[in-house]
C-alpha positions as a Markdown table, in Angstrom:
| # | Residue | x | y | z |
|---|---|---|---|---|
| 1 | Met | -6.9 | 18.9 | -4.6 |
| 2 | Leu | -5.3 | 15.8 | -3.1 |
| 3 | Asp | -2.2 | 16.3 | -5.1 |
| 4 | Gln | -1.9 | 19.9 | -4.2 |
| 5 | His | -1.8 | 18.9 | -0.6 |
| 6 | Ser | 0.5 | 15.8 | -1.2 |
| 7 | Ile | -2.1 | 13.4 | 0.0 |
| 8 | Ala | -1.5 | 10.0 | -1.0 |
| 9 | Tyr | -4.3 | 8.0 | -2.6 |
| 10 | His | -5.4 | 5.3 | -4.9 |
| 11 | Val | -7.3 | 5.5 | -8.3 |
| 12 | Ser | -9.4 | 2.7 | -9.8 |
| 13 | Glu | -10.4 | 3.4 | -13.3 |
| 14 | Met | -13.6 | 1.5 | -13.5 |
| 15 | Asp | -14.0 | 1.9 | -17.1 |
| 16 | Leu | -10.8 | -0.2 | -17.6 |
| 17 | Leu | -11.8 | -3.2 | -15.5 |
| 18 | Glu | -13.5 | -6.2 | -16.9 |
| 19 | Gly | -15.4 | -9.4 | -16.1 |
| 20 | Glu | -15.2 | -11.0 | -12.5 |
| 21 | Gln | -12.8 | -8.2 | -11.4 |
| 22 | Lys | -15.1 | -5.4 | -12.3 |
| 23 | Met | -18.3 | -7.1 | -11.1 |
| 24 | Gln | -16.5 | -7.9 | -7.6 |
| 25 | Ile | -15.4 | -4.3 | -7.3 |
| 26 | Ile | -19.0 | -2.9 | -8.1 |
| 27 | Glu | -20.3 | -5.1 | -5.4 |
| 28 | Asp | -17.8 | -4.1 | -2.7 |
| 29 | Leu | -18.5 | -0.3 | -3.6 |
| 30 | Lys | -22.3 | -0.7 | -3.3 |
| 31 | Val | -21.7 | -0.7 | 0.5 |
| 32 | Val | -20.6 | 2.8 | 0.5 |
| 33 | Asn | -22.0 | 4.0 | -3.1 |
| 34 | Pro | -25.3 | 2.1 | -3.7 |
| 35 | Lys | -26.0 | 4.6 | -6.7 |
| 36 | Gly | -22.7 | 3.9 | -8.5 |
| 37 | Ile | -21.8 | 7.6 | -8.8 |
| 38 | Phe | -18.3 | 8.6 | -9.8 |
| 39 | Pro | -15.8 | 10.1 | -9.2 |
| 40 | Met | -16.0 | 8.9 | -5.7 |
| 41 | Leu | -13.7 | 9.7 | -2.6 |
| 42 | Leu | -13.6 | 7.5 | 0.3 |
| 43 | Val | -11.8 | 8.8 | 3.4 |
| 44 | Gly | -12.2 | 6.7 | 6.4 |
| 45 | Glu | -15.9 | 6.1 | 6.7 |
| 46 | Glu | -16.7 | 9.5 | 4.9 |
| 47 | Val | -17.8 | 9.3 | 1.2 |
| 48 | Val | -18.0 | 12.0 | -1.3 |
| 49 | Leu | -20.0 | 11.2 | -4.6 |
| 50 | Gly | -19.0 | 13.4 | -7.6 |
| 51 | Tyr | -16.6 | 16.3 | -7.6 |
| 52 | Lys | -17.8 | 18.7 | -4.7 |
| 53 | Glu | -14.9 | 20.7 | -3.7 |
| 54 | Lys | -16.3 | 22.1 | -0.5 |
| 55 | Glu | -17.4 | 18.7 | 0.5 |
| 56 | Ile | -14.0 | 17.0 | -0.3 |
| 57 | Arg | -12.1 | 20.0 | 1.7 |
| 58 | Asp | -14.5 | 19.4 | 4.8 |
| 59 | Val | -13.8 | 15.8 | 4.8 |
| 60 | Leu | -10.1 | 16.1 | 4.3 |
| 61 | Val | -10.1 | 18.7 | 7.2 |
| 62 | Ala | -12.1 | 16.5 | 9.6 |
| 63 | Ala | -9.7 | 13.7 | 8.8 |
| 64 | Asn | -6.7 | 15.8 | 9.8 |
| 65 | Leu | -5.3 | 15.5 | 6.2 |
| 66 | Ile | -5.2 | 19.3 | 5.5 |
| 67 | Lys | -5.2 | 22.0 | 8.3 |
| 68 | Val | -7.7 | 24.8 | 8.5 |
| 69 | Asn | -5.2 | 27.2 | 9.4 |
| 70 | Phe | -3.3 | 26.5 | 6.2 |
| 71 | Leu | -6.4 | 27.4 | 4.3 |
| 72 | Lys | -7.1 | 30.4 | 6.2 |
| 73 | Arg | -3.5 | 31.6 | 5.7 |
| 74 | Ile | -4.0 | 31.1 | 2.0 |
| 75 | Trp | -7.5 | 33.0 | 1.8 |
| 76 | Ser | -6.1 | 35.9 | 3.6 |
| 77 | Ser | -3.1 | 36.0 | 1.3 |
| 78 | Leu | -5.4 | 36.1 | -1.7 |
| 79 | Phe | -7.7 | 38.6 | -0.1 |
| 80 | Ser | -4.9 | 41.1 | 0.8 |
| 81 | Arg | -3.4 | 40.7 | -2.5 |
| 82 | Gln | -6.8 | 41.7 | -4.0 |
| 83 | Asn | -7.3 | 44.8 | -1.9 |
| 84 | Ser | -3.9 | 46.3 | -1.9 |
| 85 | Pro | -3.1 | 49.3 | -3.9 |
| 86 | Ser | -1.0 | 48.9 | -7.1 |
| 87 | Pro | 2.5 | 50.4 | -6.9 |
């Protein structure tokens, strides 16, 4: 979804980290993700744990990273195509 809306982001592959670096990042993440659930999306002070598309969309809209009108326009377009008669 982030790529689809051209939103810049940083990925940390926790499985590839080792030693002190991994331990430091895990300690830092415990502040916003005490259970260590991944994937994790942090937008400002909002955290989404796991891949929950609706929650992610809501956080991105609230942060003005995607526009609600854009989503409504896509929905309307899809809905009208499904209900239009075939030629």
